[in-house]
PDBQT receptor file of N, H, CA, C and O in Angstrom, charges set to zero:
ATOM      1  N   UNK A   1       0.845  -1.176   0.000  1.00  0.00    +0.000 N 
ATOM      2  CA  UNK A   1       0.000   0.000   0.000  1.00  0.00    +0.000 C 
ATOM      3  C   UNK A   1       0.889   1.237   0.000  1.00  0.00    +0.000 C 
ATOM      4  O   UNK A   1       1.738   1.418   0.872  1.00  0.00    +0.000 OA
ATOM      5  N   UNK A   2       0.677   2.049  -0.964  1.00  0.00    +0.000 N 
ATOM      6  H   UNK A   2      -0.014   1.902  -1.673  1.00  0.00    +0.000 HD
ATOM      7  CA  UNK A   2       1.468   3.247  -1.148  1.00  0.00    +0.000 C 
ATOM      8  C   UNK A   2       0.765   4.451  -0.532  1.00  0.00    +0.000 C 
ATOM      9  O   UNK A   2      -0.463   4.540  -0.519  1.00  0.00    +0.000 OA
ATOM     10  N   UNK A   3       1.562   5.357  -0.031  1.00  0.00    +0.000 N 
ATOM     11  H   UNK A   3       2.560   5.285  -0.041  1.00  0.00    +0.000 HD
ATOM     12  CA  UNK A   3       1.012   6.595   0.520  1.00  0.00    +0.000 C 
ATOM     13  C   UNK A   3       0.242   7.353  -0.550  1.00  0.00    +0.000 C 
ATOM     14  O   UNK A   3      -0.816   7.921  -0.277  1.00  0.00    +0.000 OA
ATOM     15  N   UNK A   4       0.772   7.360  -1.765  1.00  0.00    +0.000 N 
ATOM     16  H   UNK A   4       1.631   6.898  -1.987  1.00  0.00    +0.000 HD
ATOM     17  CA  UNK A   4       0.117   8.093  -2.850  1.00  0.00    +0.000 C 
ATOM     18  C   UNK A   4      -1.205   7.458  -3.251  1.00  0.00    +0.000 C 
ATOM     19  O   UNK A   4      -2.149   8.156  -3.623  1.00  0.00    +0.000 OA
ATOM     20  N   UNK A   5      -1.270   6.145  -3.176  1.00  0.00    +0.000 N 
ATOM     21  H   UNK A   5      -0.503   5.578  -2.875  1.00  0.00    +0.000 HD
ATOM     22  CA  UNK A   5      -2.522   5.449  -3.507  1.00  0.00    +0.000 C 
ATOM     23  C   UNK A   5      -3.602   5.772  -2.471  1.00  0.00    +0.000 C 
ATOM     24  O   UNK A   5      -4.764   5.966  -2.827  1.00  0.00    +0.000 OA
ATOM     25  N   UNK A   6      -3.222   5.831  -1.201  1.00  0.00    +0.000 N 
ATOM     26  H   UNK A   6      -2.278   5.674  -0.912  1.00  0.00    +0.000 HD
ATOM     27  CA  UNK A   6      -4.171   6.182  -0.141  1.00  0.00    +0.000 C 
ATOM     28  C   UNK A   6      -4.612   7.634  -0.300  1.00  0.00    +0.000 C 
ATOM     29  O   UNK A   6      -5.795   7.942  -0.151  1.00  0.00    +0.000 OA
ATOM     30  N   UNK A   7      -3.684   8.514  -0.597  1.00  0.00    +0.000 N 
ATOM     31  H   UNK A   7      -2.724   8.264  -0.717  1.00  0.00    +0.000 HD
ATOM     32  CA  UNK A   7      -4.026   9.922  -0.806  1.00  0.00    +0.000 C 
ATOM     33  C   UNK A   7      -4.964  10.085  -1.997  1.00  0.00    +0.000 C 
ATOM     34  O   UNK A   7      -5.909  10.872  -1.940  1.00  0.00    +0.000 OA
ATOM     35  N   UNK A   8      -4.713   9.354  -3.065  1.00  0.00    +0.000 N 
ATOM     36  H   UNK A   8      -3.946   8.715  -3.111  1.00  0.00    +0.000 HD
ATOM     37  CA  UNK A   8      -5.590   9.387  -4.226  1.00  0.00    +0.000 C 
ATOM     38  C   UNK A   8      -6.962   8.808  -3.895  1.00  0.00    +0.000 C 
ATOM     39  O   UNK A   8      -7.968   9.255  -4.446  1.00  0.00    +0.000 OA
ATOM     40  N   UNK A   9      -7.014   7.822  -3.005  1.00  0.00    +0.000 N 
ATOM     41  H   UNK A   9      -6.197   7.460  -2.558  1.00  0.00    +0.000 HD
ATOM     42  CA  UNK A   9      -8.295   7.255  -2.572  1.00  0.00    +0.000 C 
ATOM     43  C   UNK A   9      -9.128   8.288  -1.829  1.00  0.00    +0.000 C 
ATOM     44  O   UNK A   9     -10.357   8.270  -1.902  1.00  0.00    +0.000 OA
ATOM     45  N   UNK A  10      -8.479   9.167  -1.132  1.00  0.00    +0.000 N 
ATOM     46  H   UNK A  10      -7.481   9.182  -1.073  1.00  0.00    +0.000 HD
ATOM     47  CA  UNK A  10      -9.202  10.192  -0.391  1.00  0.00    +0.000 C 
ATOM     48  C   UNK A  10      -9.643  11.332  -1.306  1.00  0.00    +0.000 C 
ATOM     49  O   UNK A  10     -10.739  11.871  -1.145  1.00  0.00    +0.000 OA
ATOM     50  N   UNK A  11      -8.804  11.695  -2.254  1.00  0.00    +0.000 N 
ATOM     51  H   UNK A  11      -7.914  11.258  -2.385  1.00  0.00    +0.000 HD
ATOM     52  CA  UNK A  11      -9.109  12.821  -3.139  1.00  0.00    +0.000 C 
ATOM     53  C   UNK A  11     -10.107  12.424  -4.230  1.00  0.00    +0.000 C 
ATOM     54  O   UNK A  11     -11.129  13.086  -4.411  1.00  0.00    +0.000 OA
ATOM     55  N   UNK A  12      -9.808  11.352  -4.947  1.00  0.00    +0.000 N 
ATOM     56  H   UNK A  12      -8.977  10.814  -4.799  1.00  0.00    +0.000 HD
ATOM     57  CA  UNK A  12     -10.664  10.897  -6.055  1.00  0.00    +0.000 C 
ATOM     58  C   UNK A  12     -10.656   9.368  -6.091  1.00  0.00    +0.000 C 
ATOM     59  O   UNK A  12      -9.822   8.769  -6.771  1.00  0.00    +0.000 OA
ATOM     60  N   UNK A  13     -11.572   8.740  -5.369  1.00  0.00    +0.000 N 
ATOM     61  H   UNK A  13     -12.249   9.226  -4.817  1.00  0.00    +0.000 HD
ATOM     62  CA  UNK A  13     -11.558   7.285  -5.219  1.00  0.00    +0.000 C 
ATOM     63  C   UNK A  13     -11.552   6.467  -6.511  1.00  0.00    +0.000 C 
ATOM     64  O   UNK A  13     -10.840   5.464  -6.562  1.00  0.00    +0.000 OA
ATOM     65  N   UNK A  14     -12.304   6.833  -7.566  1.00  0.00    +0.000 N 
ATOM     66  H   UNK A  14     -12.883   7.647  -7.525  1.00  0.00    +0.000 HD
ATOM     67  CA  UNK A  14     -12.271   5.997  -8.771  1.00  0.00    +0.000 C 
ATOM     68  C   UNK A  14     -10.885   5.923  -9.418  1.00  0.00    +0.000 C 
ATOM     69  O   UNK A  14     -10.548   4.901 -10.017  1.00  0.00    +0.000 OA
ATOM     70  N   UNK A  15     -10.090   6.962  -9.314  1.00  0.00    +0.000 N 
ATOM     71  H   UNK A  15     -10.364   7.792  -8.828  1.00  0.00    +0.000 HD
ATOM     72  CA  UNK A  15      -8.747   6.930  -9.895  1.00  0.00    +0.000 C 
ATOM     73  C   UNK A  15      -7.806   6.025  -9.123  1.00  0.00    +0.000 C 
ATOM     74  O   UNK A  15      -6.843   5.510  -9.690  1.00  0.00    +0.000 OA
ATOM     75  N   UNK A  16      -8.066   5.822  -7.841  1.00  0.00    +0.000 N 
ATOM     76  H   UNK A  16      -8.849   6.240  -7.380  1.00  0.00    +0.000 HD
ATOM     77  CA  UNK A  16      -7.195   4.986  -7.024  1.00  0.00    +0.000 C 
ATOM     78  C   UNK A  16      -7.352   3.507  -7.363  1.00  0.00    +0.000 C 
ATOM     79  O   UNK A  16      -6.418   2.730  -7.166  1.00  0.00    +0.000 OA
ATOM     80  N   UNK A  17      -8.521   3.105  -7.871  1.00  0.00    +0.000 N 
ATOM     81  H   UNK A  17      -9.280   3.736  -8.031  1.00  0.00    +0.000 HD
ATOM     82  CA  UNK A  17      -8.766   1.685  -8.159  1.00  0.00    +0.000 C 
ATOM     83  C   UNK A  17      -8.772   1.402  -9.660  1.00  0.00    +0.000 C 
ATOM     84  O   UNK A  17      -9.314   0.386 -10.094  1.00  0.00    +0.000 OA
ATOM     85  N   UNK A  18      -8.183   2.280 -10.446  1.00  0.00    +0.000 N 
ATOM     86  H   UNK A  18      -7.743   3.106 -10.094  1.00  0.00    +0.000 HD
ATOM     87  CA  UNK A  18      -8.238   2.149 -11.903  1.00  0.00    +0.000 C 
ATOM     88  C   UNK A  18      -7.544   0.890 -12.407  1.00  0.00    +0.000 C 
ATOM     89  O   UNK A  18      -7.896   0.382 -13.472  1.00  0.00    +0.000 OA
ATOM     90  N   UNK A  19      -6.575   0.381 -11.672  1.00  0.00    +0.000 N 
ATOM     91  H   UNK A  19      -6.290   0.793 -10.807  1.00  0.00    +0.000 HD
ATOM     92  CA  UNK A  19      -5.869  -0.818 -12.113  1.00  0.00    +0.000 C 
ATOM     93  C   UNK A  19      -6.441  -2.098 -11.512  1.00  0.00    +0.000 C 
ATOM     94  O   UNK A  19      -5.881  -3.175 -11.718  1.00  0.00    +0.000 OA
ATOM     95  N   UNK A  20      -7.536  -2.003 -10.778  1.00  0.00    +0.000 N 
ATOM     96  H   UNK A  20      -7.991  -1.128 -10.610  1.00  0.00    +0.000 HD
ATOM     97  CA  UNK A  20      -8.133  -3.167 -10.115  1.00  0.00    +0.000 C 
ATOM     98  C   UNK A  20      -9.241  -3.827 -10.934  1.00  0.00    +0.000 C 
ATOM     99  O   UNK A  20      -9.770  -4.860 -10.523  1.00  0.00    +0.000 OA
ATOM    100  N   UNK A  21      -9.598  -3.262 -12.069  1.00  0.00    +0.000 N 
ATOM    101  H   UNK A  21      -9.168  -2.423 -12.404  1.00  0.00    +0.000 HD
ATOM    102  CA  UNK A  21     -10.613  -3.864 -12.929  1.00  0.00    +0.000 C 
ATOM    103  C   UNK A  21     -11.825  -2.976 -13.088  1.00  0.00    +0.000 C 
ATOM    104  O   UNK A  21     -12.052  -2.051 -12.308  1.00  0.00    +0.000 OA
ATOM    105  N   UNK A  22     -12.592  -3.273 -14.109  1.00  0.00    +0.000 N 
ATOM    106  H   UNK A  22     -12.407  -4.024 -14.744  1.00  0.00    +0.000 HD
ATOM    107  CA  UNK A  22     -13.749  -2.456 -14.458  1.00  0.00    +0.000 C 
ATOM    108  C   UNK A  22     -14.838  -2.490 -13.377  1.00  0.00    +0.000 C 
ATOM    109  O   UNK A  22     -15.459  -1.468 -13.085  1.00  0.00    +0.000 OA
ATOM    110  N   UNK A  23     -15.062  -3.656 -12.795  1.00  0.00    +0.000 N 
ATOM    111  H   UNK A  23     -14.558  -4.486 -13.033  1.00  0.00    +0.000 HD
ATOM    112  CA  UNK A  23     -16.096  -3.783 -11.765  1.00  0.00    +0.000 C 
ATOM    113  C   UNK A  23     -15.801  -2.931 -10.551  1.00  0.00    +0.000 C 
ATOM    114  O   UNK A  23     -16.701  -2.302  -9.994  1.00  0.00    +0.000 OA
ATOM    115  N   UNK A  24     -14.558  -2.904 -10.139  1.00  0.00    +0.000 N 
ATOM    116  H   UNK A  24     -13.827  -3.414 -10.591  1.00  0.00    +0.000 HD
ATOM    117  CA  UNK A  24     -14.170  -2.088  -8.982  1.00  0.00    +0.000 C 
ATOM    118  C   UNK A  24     -14.347  -0.612  -9.270  1.00  0.00    +0.000 C 
ATOM    119  O   UNK A  24     -14.806   0.145  -8.415  1.00  0.00    +0.000 OA
ATOM    120  N   UNK A  25     -13.985  -0.206 -10.471  1.00  0.00    +0.000 N 
ATOM    121  H   UNK A  25     -13.612  -0.821 -11.165  1.00  0.00    +0.000 HD
ATOM    122  CA  UNK A  25     -14.128   1.205 -10.846  1.00  0.00    +0.000 C 
ATOM    123  C   UNK A  25     -15.596   1.620 -10.823  1.00  0.00    +0.000 C 
ATOM    124  O   UNK A  25     -15.937   2.684 -10.307  1.00  0.00    +0.000 OA
ATOM    125  N   UNK A  26     -16.458   0.780 -11.381  1.00  0.00    +0.000 N 
ATOM    126  H   UNK A  26     -16.181  -0.085 -11.800  1.00  0.00    +0.000 HD
ATOM    127  CA  UNK A  26     -17.884   1.103 -11.446  1.00  0.00    +0.000 C 
ATOM    128  C   UNK A  26     -18.494   1.160 -10.051  1.00  0.00    +0.000 C 
ATOM    129  O   UNK A  26     -19.261   2.075  -9.751  1.00  0.00    +0.000 OA
ATOM    130  N   UNK A  27     -18.166   0.197  -9.197  1.00  0.00    +0.000 N 
ATOM    131  H   UNK A  27     -17.543  -0.546  -9.440  1.00  0.00    +0.000 HD
ATOM    132  CA  UNK A  27     -18.706   0.178  -7.839  1.00  0.00    +0.000 C 
ATOM    133  C   UNK A  27     -18.263   1.406  -7.063  1.00  0.00    +0.000 C 
ATOM    134  O   UNK A  27     -19.076   2.070  -6.419  1.00  0.00    +0.000 OA
ATOM    135  N   UNK A  28     -16.975   1.706  -7.128  1.00  0.00    +0.000 N 
ATOM    136  H   UNK A  28     -16.316   1.167  -7.652  1.00  0.00    +0.000 HD
ATOM    137  CA  UNK A  28     -16.459   2.869  -6.393  1.00  0.00    +0.000 C 
ATOM    138  C   UNK A  28     -17.039   4.160  -6.962  1.00  0.00    +0.000 C 
ATOM    139  O   UNK A  28     -17.359   5.076  -6.205  1.00  0.00    +0.000 OA
ATOM    140  N   UNK A  29     -17.179   4.245  -8.267  1.00  0.00    +0.000 N 
ATOM    141  H   UNK A  29     -16.919   3.501  -8.883  1.00  0.00    +0.000 HD
ATOM    142  CA  UNK A  29     -17.732   5.453  -8.876  1.00  0.00    +0.000 C 
ATOM    143  C   UNK A  29     -19.186   5.667  -8.454  1.00  0.00    +0.000 C 
ATOM    144  O   UNK A  29     -19.584   6.786  -8.130  1.00  0.00    +0.000 OA
ATOM    145  N   UNK A  30     -19.976   4.589  -8.460  1.00  0.00    +0.000 N 
ATOM    146  H   UNK A  30     -19.652   3.680  -8.724  1.00  0.00    +0.000 HD
ATOM    147  CA  UNK A  30     -21.375   4.729  -8.048  1.00  0.00    +0.000 C 
ATOM    148  C   UNK A  30     -21.496   5.101  -6.569  1.00  0.00    +0.000 C 
ATOM    149  O   UNK A  30     -22.337   5.919  -6.196  1.00  0.00    +0.000 OA
ATOM    150  N   UNK A  31     -20.661   4.504  -5.740  1.00  0.00    +0.000 N 
ATOM    151  H   UNK A  31     -19.978   3.839  -6.042  1.00  0.00    +0.000 HD
ATOM    152  CA  UNK A  31     -20.674   4.871  -4.327  1.00  0.00    +0.000 C 
ATOM    153  C   UNK A  31     -20.197   6.303  -4.119  1.00  0.00    +0.000 C 
ATOM    154  O   UNK A  31     -20.686   7.007  -3.236  1.00  0.00    +0.000 OA
ATOM    155  N   UNK A  32     -19.247   6.725  -4.929  1.00  0.00    +0.000 N 
ATOM    156  H   UNK A  32     -18.849   6.153  -5.647  1.00  0.00    +0.000 HD
ATOM    157  CA  UNK A  32     -18.736   8.084  -4.849  1.00  0.00    +0.000 C 
ATOM    158  C   UNK A  32     -19.808   9.092  -5.258  1.00  0.00    +0.000 C 
ATOM    159  O   UNK A  32     -19.877  10.192  -4.709  1.00  0.00    +0.000 OA
ATOM    160  N   UNK A  33     -20.649   8.707  -6.230  1.00  0.00    +0.000 N 
ATOM    161  H   UNK A  33     -20.593   7.814  -6.676  1.00  0.00    +0.000 HD
ATOM    162  CA  UNK A  33     -21.751   9.583  -6.622  1.00  0.00    +0.000 C 
ATOM    163  C   UNK A  33     -22.808   9.691  -5.518  1.00  0.00    +0.000 C 
ATOM    164  O   UNK A  33     -23.438  10.735  -5.347  1.00  0.00    +0.000 OA
ATOM    165  N   UNK A  34     -22.987   8.607  -4.783  1.00  0.00    +0.000 N 
ATOM    166  H   UNK A  34     -22.474   7.760  -4.922  1.00  0.00    +0.000 HD
ATOM    167  CA  UNK A  34     -23.947   8.629  -3.666  1.00  0.00    +0.000 C 
ATOM    168  C   UNK A  34     -23.450   9.483  -2.507  1.00  0.00    +0.000 C 
ATOM    169  O   UNK A  34     -24.245  10.066  -1.769  1.00  0.00    +0.000 OA
ATOM    170  N   UNK A  35     -22.175   9.551  -2.356  1.00  0.00    +0.000 N 
ATOM    171  H   UNK A  35     -21.529   9.077  -2.955  1.00  0.00    +0.000 HD
ATOM    172  CA  UNK A  35     -21.587  10.344  -1.283  1.00  0.00    +0.000 C 
ATOM    173  C   UNK A  35     -20.087  10.147  -1.260  1.00  0.00    +0.000 C 
ATOM    174  O   UNK A  35     -19.579   9.105  -1.675  1.00  0.00    +0.000 OA
ATOM    175  N   UNK A  36     -19.391  11.140  -0.779  1.00  0.00    +0.000 N 
ATOM    176  H   UNK A  36     -19.804  11.986  -0.442  1.00  0.00    +0.000 HD
ATOM    177  CA  UNK A  36     -17.937  11.078  -0.782  1.00  0.00    +0.000 C 
ATOM    178  C   UNK A  36     -17.418   9.995   0.150  1.00  0.00    +0.000 C 
ATOM    179  O   UNK A  36     -16.497   9.261  -0.208  1.00  0.00    +0.000 OA
ATOM    180  N   UNK A  37     -17.995   9.885   1.340  1.00  0.00    +0.000 N 
ATOM    181  H   UNK A  37     -18.744  10.481   1.631  1.00  0.00    +0.000 HD
ATOM    182  CA  UNK A  37     -17.510   8.938   2.346  1.00  0.00    +0.000 C 
ATOM    183  C   UNK A  37     -17.645   7.481   1.886  1.00  0.00    +0.000 C 
ATOM    184  O   UNK A  37     -16.682   6.727   2.022  1.00  0.00    +0.000 OA
ATOM    185  N   UNK A  38     -18.792   7.051   1.350  1.00  0.00    +0.000 N 
ATOM    186  H   UNK A  38     -19.575   7.664   1.240  1.00  0.00    +0.000 HD
ATOM    187  CA  UNK A  38     -18.868   5.654   0.889  1.00  0.00    +0.000 C 
ATOM    188  C   UNK A  38     -17.867   5.325  -0.216  1.00  0.00    +0.000 C 
ATOM    189  O   UNK A  38     -17.331   4.218  -0.256  1.00  0.00    +0.000 OA
ATOM    190  N   UNK A  39     -17.613   6.272  -1.108  1.00  0.00    +0.000 N 
ATOM    191  H   UNK A  39     -18.048   7.172  -1.076  1.00  0.00    +0.000 HD
ATOM    192  CA  UNK A  39     -16.639   6.047  -2.163  1.00  0.00    +0.000 C 
ATOM    193  C   UNK A  39     -15.220   5.917  -1.630  1.00  0.00    +0.000 C 
ATOM    194  O   UNK A  39     -14.446   5.081  -2.098  1.00  0.00    +0.000 OA
ATOM    195  N   UNK A  40     -14.888   6.741  -0.658  1.00  0.00    +0.000 N 
ATOM    196  H   UNK A  40     -15.517   7.420  -0.278  1.00  0.00    +0.000 HD
ATOM    197  CA  UNK A  40     -13.556   6.675  -0.056  1.00  0.00    +0.000 C 
ATOM    198  C   UNK A  40     -13.377   5.369   0.703  1.00  0.00    +0.000 C 
ATOM    199  O   UNK A  40     -12.325   4.738   0.602  1.00  0.00    +0.000 OA
ATOM    200  N   UNK A  41     -14.379   4.957   1.454  1.00  0.00    +0.000 N 
ATOM    201  H   UNK A  41     -15.233   5.470   1.536  1.00  0.00    +0.000 HD
ATOM    202  CA  UNK A  41     -14.293   3.706   2.214  1.00  0.00    +0.000 C 
ATOM    203  C   UNK A  41     -14.130   2.523   1.265  1.00  0.00    +0.000 C 
ATOM    204  O   UNK A  41     -13.293   1.652   1.501  1.00  0.00    +0.000 OA
ATOM    205  N   UNK A  42     -14.920   2.485   0.197  1.00  0.00    +0.000 N 
ATOM    206  H   UNK A  42     -15.601   3.193   0.006  1.00  0.00    +0.000 HD
ATOM    207  CA  UNK A  42     -14.829   1.387  -0.763  1.00  0.00    +0.000 C 
ATOM    208  C   UNK A  42     -13.459   1.369  -1.442  1.00  0.00    +0.000 C 
ATOM    209  O   UNK A  42     -12.875   0.302  -1.630  1.00  0.00    +0.000 OA
ATOM    210  N   UNK A  43     -12.950   2.530  -1.807  1.00  0.00    +0.000 N 
ATOM    211  H   UNK A  43     -13.425   3.397  -1.655  1.00  0.00    +0.000 HD
ATOM    212  CA  UNK A  43     -11.640   2.587  -2.459  1.00  0.00    +0.000 C 
ATOM    213  C   UNK A  43     -10.540   2.135  -1.513  1.00  0.00    +0.000 C 
ATOM    214  O   UNK A  43      -9.626   1.424  -1.931  1.00  0.00    +0.000 OA
ATOM    215  N   UNK A  44     -10.606   2.530  -0.253  1.00  0.00    +0.000 N 
ATOM    216  H   UNK A  44     -11.348   3.108   0.086  1.00  0.00    +0.000 HD
ATOM    217  CA  UNK A  44      -9.586   2.110   0.703  1.00  0.00    +0.000 C 
ATOM    218  C   UNK A  44      -9.639   0.617   0.959  1.00  0.00    +0.000 C 
ATOM    219  O   UNK A  44      -8.601  -0.020   1.137  1.00  0.00    +0.000 OA
ATOM    220  N   UNK A  45     -10.836   0.053   0.979  1.00  0.00    +0.000 N 
ATOM    221  H   UNK A  45     -11.679   0.570   0.834  1.00  0.00    +0.000 HD
ATOM    222  CA  UNK A  45     -10.967  -1.399   1.168  1.00  0.00    +0.000 C 
ATOM    223  C   UNK A  45     -10.368  -2.141  -0.032  1.00  0.00    +0.000 C 
ATOM    224  O   UNK A  45      -9.647  -3.124   0.140  1.00  0.00    +0.000 OA
ATOM    225  N   UNK A  46     -10.662  -1.677  -1.224  1.00  0.00    +0.000 N 
ATOM    226  H   UNK A  46     -11.248  -0.878  -1.364  1.00  0.00    +0.000 HD
ATOM    227  CA  UNK A  46     -10.147  -2.343  -2.421  1.00  0.00    +0.000 C 
ATOM    228  C   UNK A  46      -8.640  -2.168  -2.535  1.00  0.00    +0.000 C 
ATOM    229  O   UNK A  46      -7.942  -3.114  -2.901  1.00  0.00    +0.000 OA
ATOM    230  N   UNK A  47      -8.124  -0.994  -2.236  1.00  0.00    +0.000 N 
ATOM    231  H   UNK A  47      -8.691  -0.225  -1.939  1.00  0.00    +0.000 HD
ATOM    232  CA  UNK A  47      -6.686  -0.752  -2.328  1.00  0.00    +0.000 C 
ATOM    233  C   UNK A  47      -5.936  -1.569  -1.289  1.00  0.00    +0.000 C 
ATOM    234  O   UNK A  47      -4.836  -2.046  -1.567  1.00  0.00    +0.000 OA
ATOM    235  N   UNK A  48      -6.501  -1.744  -0.100  1.00  0.00    +0.000 N 
ATOM    236  H   UNK A  48      -7.395  -1.357   0.126  1.00  0.00    +0.000 HD
ATOM    237  CA  UNK A  48      -5.821  -2.465   0.975  1.00  0.00    +0.000 C 
ATOM    238  C   UNK A  48      -6.047  -3.972   0.939  1.00  0.00    +0.000 C 
ATOM    239  O   UNK A  48      -5.539  -4.685   1.804  1.00  0.00    +0.000 OA
ATOM    240  N   UNK A  49      -6.789  -4.471  -0.029  1.00  0.00    +0.000 N 
ATOM    241  H   UNK A  49      -7.202  -3.892  -0.732  1.00  0.00    +0.000 HD
ATOM    242  CA  UNK A  49      -7.037  -5.903  -0.150  1.00  0.00    +0.000 C 
ATOM    243  C   UNK A  49      -5.762  -6.601  -0.660  1.00  0.00    +0.000 C 
ATOM    244  O   UNK A  49      -5.314  -6.324  -1.773  1.00  0.00    +0.000 OA
ATOM    245  N   UNK A  50      -5.184  -7.493   0.138  1.00  0.00    +0.000 N 
ATOM    246  H   UNK A  50      -5.548  -7.718   1.041  1.00  0.00    +0.000 HD
ATOM    247  CA  UNK A  50      -3.925  -8.123  -0.285  1.00  0.00    +0.000 C 
ATOM    248  C   UNK A  50      -4.091  -9.175  -1.393  1.00  0.00    +0.000 C 
ATOM    249  O   UNK A  50      -3.098  -9.572  -2.003  1.00  0.00    +0.000 OA
ATOM    250  N   UNK A  51      -5.302  -9.626  -1.661  1.00  0.00    +0.000 N 
ATOM    251  H   UNK A  51      -6.108  -9.302  -1.165  1.00  0.00    +0.000 HD
ATOM    252  CA  UNK A  51      -5.518 -10.677  -2.658  1.00  0.00    +0.000 C 
ATOM    253  C   UNK A  51      -5.528 -10.154  -4.084  1.00  0.00    +0.000 C 
ATOM    254  O   UNK A  51      -5.337 -10.936  -5.016  1.00  0.00    +0.000 OA
ATOM    255  N   UNK A  52      -5.745  -8.854  -4.287  1.00  0.00    +0.000 N 
ATOM    256  H   UNK A  52      -5.900  -8.220  -3.530  1.00  0.00    +0.000 HD
ATOM    257  CA  UNK A  52      -5.818  -8.357  -5.655  1.00  0.00    +0.000 C 
ATOM    258  C   UNK A  52      -4.641  -7.516  -6.036  1.00  0.00    +0.000 C 
ATOM    259  O   UNK A  52      -4.569  -7.028  -7.164  1.00  0.00    +0.000 OA
TER     260      UNK A  52
């Protein structure tokens, strides 16, 4: 987990998960449209997932 990736997750969550696949981008983007906090939480969970 990179400091820059976490910072990008806070500023613009869909850009932080751009390399994790189309499904992750769509989920984070939709949550980000619903509210900033859900998008940030989803992006941080996906970025910190050690399996992907």
